[in-house]
C-alpha positions in Angstrom: 9.8 -18.0 2.1 12.4 -16.6 -0.3 12.0 -13.0 -1.4 11.0 -12.6 -5.1 12.9 -10.3 -7.5 12.0 -6.6 -7.1 9.8 -5.2 -9.8 12.6 -2.9 -10.9 10.6 -1.4 -13.7 7.2 -1.5 -15.3 8.9 -1.1 -18.7 8.8 -4.9 -19.2 7.3 -6.9 -22.0 3.9 -8.4 -21.3 5.3 -11.9 -21.4 7.9 -11.1 -18.7 7.7 -12.9 -15.3 6.6 -9.6 -13.7 3.3 -10.3 -11.9 3.5 -14.1 -12.4 4.6 -14.8 -8.8 2.8 -13.3 -5.8 5.0 -10.9 -3.9 4.1 -10.3 -0.3 4.6 -7.3 1.9 3.8 -6.1 5.4 2.6 -2.7 6.4 3.2 -0.8 9.7 1.4 2.3 10.8 3.9 3.0 13.5 1.0 3.0 15.9 2.3 0.3 18.4 2.8 2.9 21.1 3.0 6.7 21.7 6.6 7.0 22.9 8.3 9.1 20.1 11.7 8.4 21.6 11.3 4.7 20.6 8.6 4.3 18.0 10.8 5.0 15.0 13.7 2.8 16.2 11.3 0.0 17.1 9.9 0.0 13.6 13.3 -0.1 12.0 13.7 -3.3 14.0 10.4 -4.4 12.6 11.6 -3.9 9.0 14.8 -5.8 9.8 12.7 -8.6 11.2 10.4 -8.7 8.2 13.5 -9.0 5.9 14.7 -11.9 8.0 11.3 -13.6 7.7 11.6 -13.4 3.9 9.0 -10.6 3.1 9.4 -9.1 -0.3 8.5 -5.6 1.0 7.9 -3.5 4.0 5.5 -0.6 3.8 5.0 2.4 6.0 1.8 4.4 6.4 2.5 8.1 5.9 -0.1 10.3 7.6 -0.1 13.9 8.7 -1.5 15.1 12.1 -1.1 11.7 13.8 -4.2 10.6 11.8 -5.3 7.1 13.1 -2.3 7.1 15.4 0.0 6.7 12.4 3.2 8.4 13.7 5.1 9.1 10.5 4.2 12.4 8.7 7.3 12.3 6.5 8.9 9.1 5.4 12.3 10.3 4.2 14.5 10.0 7.4 12.9 6.7 8.3 13.4 5.2 4.9 17.0 6.4 4.9 17.6 4.6 8.2 15.7 1.5 6.9 17.8 1.5 3.7 21.1 1.3 5.6 19.7 -1.2 8.1 18.6 -3.7 5.6 20.0 -5.3 2.4 17.4 -6.6 0.1 13.8 -6.0 1.3 11.9 -3.4 -0.8 10.8 -0.3 1.1 7.4 1.2 0.2 5.3 4.3 1.1 1.6 3.8 1.5 1.0 6.4 0.5 3.1 9.6 0.3 0.6 12.6 0.0 2.5 14.4 -2.8 -0.3 17.0 -3.2 0.9 18.7 -0.1 4.6 18.8 -1.1 7.0 20.5 -3.5 7.3 17.9 -6.2 10.8 18.8 -7.1 11.9 18.3 -3.5 10.0 15.0 -3.5 12.0 13.9 -6.5 15.3 14.9 -4.8 14.4 13.0 -1.6 13.1 9.9 -3.3 16.1 9.8 -5.6 18.5 10.0 -2.7 16.7 7.1 -0.9 16.5 5.0 -4.0 20.3 5.3 -4.5 20.9 4.8 -0.8 18.9 1.6 -0.9 20.4 0.5 -4.2 17.1 0.6 -6.1 14.8 -0.9 -3.4 12.3 2.0 -3.1 8.6 1.5 -4.0 7.0 4.9 -4.2 3.3 4.8 -3.4 1.9 8.2 -4.2 -1.4 9.7 -3.3 -3.6 12.6 -2.1 -3.5 11.9 1.6 -6.2 10.9 4.0 -8.8 13.7 3.8 -8.4 16.4 6.5 -9.9 19.7 7.3 -6.5 21.0 8.2 -4.5 20.5 5.0 -4.8 24.2 4.2 -1.9 24.8 6.7 0.5 23.4 4.0 1.7 26.1 1.5 1.3 23.7 -1.4 -2.3 22.9 -0.6 -5.0 23.2 -3.2 -8.6 22.2 -2.9 -8.3 20.7 -6.4 -6.8 17.4 -5.1 -7.3 15.5 -8.4 -5.8 18.2 -10.6 -3.0 18.9 -8.2 -2.1 15.2 -8.0 -1.8 14.9 -11.8 0.4 18.0 -12.0 2.6 16.8 -9.1 3.1 13.4 -10.9 4.2 15.3 -14.0 6.7 17.4 -12.1 8.0 14.4 -10.2 8.6 12.4 -13.3 10.4 15.4 -14.8 12.6 15.7 -11.7 13.4 12.0 -11.5 14.9 12.1 -15.0 17.3 14.9 -13.9 16.1 17.4 -16.4 17.6 20.8 -16.9 15.8 23.8 -15.3 14.3 26.0 -17.9 15.8 29.5 -17.7 18.6 28.3 -15.4 21.9 26.6 -15.7 21.2 23.7 -13.3 19.7 20.3 -13.6 17.8 18.3 -11.0 20.2 16.1 -9.0 20.5 13.2 -8.3 18.6 11.7 -11.2 16.8 8.4 -10.6 14.9 7.5 -13.8 14.5 3.9 -12.9 12.3 4.9 -10.0 9.6 5.9 -12.4 9.0 2.2 -13.0 8.4 1.8 -9.3 5.8 4.5 -8.8 2.3 3.5 -7.7 -0.8 5.7 -7.6 -2.9 5.2 -4.6 -6.5 6.2 -5.2 -10.1 4.9 -5.1 -11.2 7.5 -7.8 -11.8 5.7 -11.0 -10.6 8.6 -13.1 -7.3 8.7 -11.2 -7.0 5.0 -11.6 -7.4 5.3 -15.4 -4.9 8.2 -15.4 -2.4 5.9 -13.6 -2.9 3.3 -16.3 -2.4 5.9 -19.1 0.8 7.0 -17.4 2.1 3.5 -17.3 2.6 3.5 -13.5 1.4 1.0 -10.9 -1.7 1.0 -8.8 -1.9 0.6 -5.0 -5.3 -0.1 -3.4 -6.4 0.9 0.1 -7.6 -1.8 2.5 -11.1 -0.5 3.5 -14.0 1.3 1.9 -15.4 4.8 2.3 -18.7 6.1 3.7 -21.6 3.8 3.0 -19.1 0.9 2.1 -18.1 0.7 5.8 -20.7 -1.8 7.0 -20.5 -5.6 7.2 -23.1 -5.9 4.5 -21.2 -3.7 2.1 -17.9 -5.4 2.5 -18.3 -7.7 -0.4 -19.5 -4.8 -2.6 -16.4 -2.8 -1.7 -14.2 -5.7 -2.7 -16.1 -6.1 -5.9 -15.7 -2.4 -6.7 -12.0 -2.6 -6.2 -11.8 -5.7 -8.4 -13.7 -3.8 -11.1 -11.3 -0.9 -10.7 -8.3 -3.2 -11.2 -9.9 -4.7 -14.3 -10.4 -1.2 -15.6 -6.9 -0.2 -14.8 -5.6 -3.3 -16.7 -7.9 -2.6 -19.6 -6.8 1.0 -20.0 -3.1 0.0 -19.4 -3.3 -2.5 -22.2 -5.1 -0.2 -24.5 -2.5 2.5 -23.9 0.8 0.5 -23.8 0.1 -2.8 -25.6 2.9 -5.2 -24.8 5.5 -2.5 -24.2 4.8 -2.2 -20.4 3.4 -4.5 -17.8 0.7 -3.3 -15.3 1.4 -3.9 -11.6 -1.2 -3.9 -8.8 -0.6 -3.8 -5.1 -3.4 -4.5 -2.6 -3.4 -3.9 1.1 -5.4 -6.0 3.5 -5.6 -6.5 7.3 -5.3 -10.1 8.4 -5.0 -11.1 12.1 -4.0 -14.7 12.7 -4.6 -16.9 15.7 -4.5 -20.6 16.6 -8.3 -20.8 16.1 -10.7 -18.4 14.6 -12.4 -17.8 17.9 -9.1 -17.2 19.6 -8.1 -14.7 16.9 -11.3 -12.8 17.3 -11.0 -12.7 21.1 -7.4 -11.4 20.9 -8.1 -8.9 18.2 -11.2 -7.6 20.1 -9.0 -6.9 23.1 -6.1 -5.3 21.2 -8.3 -3.2 18.9 -10.6 -1.8 21.6 -9.0 1.6 21.4 -9.3 1.8 17.6 -13.0 0.6 17.6 -13.9 3.3 20.2 -12.2 6.0 18.1 -13.7 4.7 14.9 -17.2 4.8 16.5 -16.7 8.4 17.7 -16.0 9.7 14.2 -18.7 7.6 12.6 -16.5 5.0 10.8 -18.2 2.1 12.6 -21.4 1.6 14.4 -20.8 1.0 18.1 -24.1 -0.8 18.4 -22.8 -3.6 16.2 -20.8 -6.6 17.5 -17.0 -6.4 17.5 -16.9 -8.9 14.7 -19.3 -6.7 12.6 -17.2 -3.6 13.4 -14.1 -5.5 12.2 -15.9 -6.5 9.0 -16.9 -2.8 8.5 -13.1 -2.1 8.5 -12.5 -5.0 6.0 -10.5 -6.6 8.8 -10.1 -10.4 8.6 -9.2 -12.8 11.4 -8.9 -16.5 11.9 -6.7 -19.6 11.8 -4.4 -19.8 8.7 -7.0 -21.7 6.6 -9.8 -19.4 7.5 -7.7 -16.3 6.8 -6.5 -17.7 3.5 -10.1 -18.5 2.5 -11.3 -15.0 3.4 -8.5 -13.4 1.3 -9.2 -15.7 -1.6 -12.9 -14.9 -1.5 -11.9 -11.3 -2.2 -12.0 -11.0 -6.1 -9.3 -8.3 -5.9 -6.7 -10.7 -4.7 -6.6 -12.8 -7.9 -5.9 -9.5 -9.8 -3.1 -8.5 -7.5 0.6 -8.8 -8.1 1.7 -7.9 -4.6 -0.4 -8.5 -1.5 0.5 -6.3 1.5 -0.7 -7.6 4.8 -0.8 -6.0 8.2 -2.5 -6.4 11.6 -3.6 -2.7 12.0 -5.9 -1.6 13.8 -4.8 -3.7 16.7 -2.3 -2.4 19.2 0.7 -4.8 19.6 4.3 -4.7 20.6 7.0 -5.0 17.9 7.7 -8.6 19.1 4.0 -9.5 18.9 3.7 -7.9 15.5 6.7 -9.9 14.2 5.2 -13.1 15.5 1.9 -12.3 13.7 3.9 -11.5 10.6 5.7 -14.8 10.9 2.5 -16.8 11.0 1.1 -14.8 8.1 4.1 -15.4 5.8 4.8 -19.0 6.9 1.3 -20.4 7.3 -1.2 -18.2 5.5 0.6 -16.9 2.5 1.4 -20.4 1.0 -2.3 -21.2 1.1 -3.2 -17.9 -0.5 -0.6 -18.3 -3.2 -1.9 -21.7 -4.1 -5.4 -20.3 -4.7 -3.9 -17.2 -6.4 -2.1 -19.3 -9.0 -5.2 -21.1 -9.9 -7.0 -17.9 -10.5 -4.3 -16.2 -12.6 -5.1 -17.6 -16.0 -7.4 -14.8 -17.1 -5.8 -11.9 -15.2 -4.2 -10.4 -18.4 -7.2 -11.1 -20.6 -8.8 -8.0 -22.0 -11.5 -6.5 -19.6 -14.7 -4.7 -20.4 -14.9 -1.0 -19.6 -16.6 0.0 -16.3 -18.7 3.1 -15.8 -17.5 6.0 -13.8 
């Protein structure tokens, strides 16, 4: 697999090649083990391996409080190390909870990383996984939606290196091109519409919320996401016409194996810690089978053909410009993770891209509005 050109800006004409070829990424939660003296270096090696395999992008989950065993509360140092350890793979945040940060400082940090990586940063921005402890942050506000919009405004202002009102300084270093590589991560339809009106990209989470987290509700969750993407594209086209091109990133868990039964058996063993934790906090029903618990998490498994068929049955995938795969919530070594990543990119992705191309003809067609 050869890496595709980076979507350097969304300020592209609608007839540009942006979004006409499926870009493929891989996400790590830095949850392979709990040894903090090694986990960050191990995942730098993972990113380097993903680049060697031909992935277009490497994504890191940014979570506070070790939520879901994701070990990276702040992405900046890690991304700086990844930037100088690689040469062409794009580096993404999934997602940076800007509502808890000083947006001017975020602009400074992201700008430094973007220059350090020579324009390879993909800034996924969001509100963070909900927590009852966010009030410890000085920037916290219970108005998550309003705060998110205000932070995006300030971030955009900072990335353009604007002068400080009432002062003699300007924000430094400027990185205006990064505005075309911002992606709002949200399941809230109003936030998704706001992203479209801003002309920035959209990044979708891999699993549903609350009542969507059952095997029976999985298809409904996928349909809701597809409807949200269609609405994003509709509002985007209504706002920007042909002056900008929408860009959608979708994250999905996919666990490959030599056979579907073998994949399930391996996944069941390596995800036992996660499923026990998820049951304790009410995310999955422990009385259901392991397969049903996985489906509640929108987690797919199987041989390459079965995995590709599962992904293509998801209506969101056809509307997606970049598909980010990962094997979370299983626990695996870096070497095992890289081997799974190799199978995904070499054996599964070509099958997915074949079906994705067949479904792309009406992606940019005007969509009907969806209700809130």
